C-alpha positions as CSV (number, residue, x, y, z in Angstrom):
1,X,-183.9,143.5,-158.8
2,X,-182.9,146.6,-157.4
3,X,-179.7,146.9,-159.0
4,X,-181.3,146.3,-162.5
5,X,-183.8,148.8,-161.4
6,X,-180.9,151.1,-161.0
7,X,-179.8,150.5,-164.1
8,X,-182.3,150.7,-165.7
9,X,-183.6,153.9,-164.6
10,X,-179.9,155.4,-165.0
11,X,-180.1,154.4,-168.7
12,X,-183.7,155.7,-169.1
13,X,-183.0,158.9,-167.4
14,X,-180.2,159.5,-169.5
15,X,-182.1,158.6,-173.0
16,X,-184.8,160.9,-172.0
17,X,-182.5,163.1,-171.1
18,X,-180.1,163.5,-174.3
19,X,-183.6,163.2,-176.6
20,X,-185.0,166.6,-177.4
21,X,-187.3,165.3,-179.9
22,X,-188.5,161.4,-181.5
23,X,-188.5,158.7,-178.8
24,X,-187.1,156.5,-176.0
25,X,-188.1,152.9,-175.8
26,X,-187.0,150.3,-173.7
27,X,-187.3,146.7,-174.3
28,X,-186.6,143.5,-172.3
29,X,-186.6,140.0,-173.5
30,X,-184.9,136.6,-172.5
31,X,-181.8,135.8,-174.5
32,X,-182.8,133.1,-177.0
33,X,-178.8,132.8,-177.5
34,X,-178.0,132.5,-174.2
35,X,-180.7,130.8,-172.0
36,X,-180.7,132.3,-168.2
37,X,-179.9,135.9,-169.5
38,X,-182.1,139.1,-170.3
39,X,-181.4,141.6,-172.9
40,X,-183.0,144.8,-171.6
41,X,-182.3,147.7,-174.3
42,X,-182.3,151.3,-174.0
43,X,-182.9,153.1,-177.7
44,X,-183.2,156.8,-177.9
45,X,-183.4,159.2,-181.1
46,X,-181.1,161.8,-178.8
47,X,-178.1,163.0,-179.9
48,X,-175.6,160.4,-180.3
49,X,-172.5,159.8,-179.1
50,X,-169.3,160.7,-181.3
51,X,-167.4,157.5,-182.1
52,X,-164.3,158.4,-180.9
53,X,-165.7,159.1,-177.2
54,X,-167.7,155.7,-177.1
55,X,-164.5,154.2,-175.3
56,X,-164.6,156.7,-172.4
57,X,-168.2,156.7,-171.5
58,X,-168.5,154.2,-168.9
59,X,-165.3,156.0,-167.1
60,X,-166.2,157.9,-164.1
61,X,-166.7,161.8,-164.2
62,X,-166.7,161.3,-168.2
63,X,-169.0,162.6,-170.5
64,X,-168.7,162.3,-174.1
65,X,-167.3,166.4,-173.8
66,X,-167.1,169.5,-171.8
67,X,-169.9,171.2,-173.6
68,X,-172.3,167.9,-173.0
69,X,-171.6,168.5,-169.8
70,X,-172.4,172.4,-169.8
71,X,-175.3,171.8,-171.9
72,X,-177.0,168.6,-170.7
73,X,-175.3,169.0,-166.7
74,X,-174.9,165.8,-164.5
75,X,-171.7,164.2,-162.8
76,X,-171.0,161.5,-165.4
77,X,-171.7,158.6,-163.1
78,X,-174.7,156.8,-164.0
79,X,-172.7,155.1,-167.0
80,X,-170.6,153.8,-165.0
81,X,-171.9,152.8,-162.1
82,X,-174.2,150.8,-164.5
83,X,-171.6,149.2,-166.3
84,X,-170.0,148.2,-163.0
85,X,-173.1,146.8,-161.3
86,X,-174.0,144.9,-164.8
87,X,-170.4,143.8,-164.7
88,X,-170.5,142.5,-161.2
89,X,-173.8,140.8,-162.3
90,X,-171.9,138.7,-164.5
91,X,-173.2,140.4,-167.4
92,X,-172.2,143.0,-170.0
93,X,-173.5,146.6,-170.9
94,X,-172.3,147.9,-174.4
95,X,-173.0,150.9,-176.8
96,X,-174.0,151.9,-180.3
97,X,-174.6,155.2,-181.1
98,X,-174.6,157.5,-184.6
99,X,-174.4,161.3,-183.9
100,X,-177.6,162.7,-185.1
101,X,-179.4,159.4,-184.7
102,X,-179.7,158.4,-181.5
103,X,-177.8,155.7,-179.1
104,X,-178.7,152.2,-178.1
105,X,-177.5,150.6,-174.9
106,X,-177.7,146.8,-174.4
107,X,-177.5,144.9,-171.2
108,X,-177.1,141.5,-171.2
109,X,-178.2,139.8,-168.1
110,X,-178.6,136.8,-166.0
111,X,-181.8,136.0,-164.5
112,X,-183.8,133.9,-162.5
113,X,-187.3,133.4,-163.9
114,X,-188.7,130.5,-164.0
115,X,-188.9,128.5,-167.2
116,X,-192.6,128.8,-167.3
117,X,-193.0,132.4,-167.3
118,X,-194.1,134.3,-169.9
119,X,-192.0,135.6,-173.0
């Protein structure tokens, strides 16, 4: 739970930081395709990430570009840490984004919820 909380906080904090207007939505549900996994999604209507930069955003100390660092601050570690945590838990963290439209980070992670828990 502590590591999942850290990932969620990193993703939500980033979404808020890069969304001047609009919304940030956190959703969580059991995976219907892969029992035993949770799907966590953080979606924002913020700045978006250029397609050619997506491949590097999970690298430590990297942000979309130097202008992003100057404008929004940060160290460029949150996504790298989150990506590593999710990977070490046996899951995956992916991003979909469009400049000017927003970004969605999706985590697919194992869970230990009881079968009779509510969806």
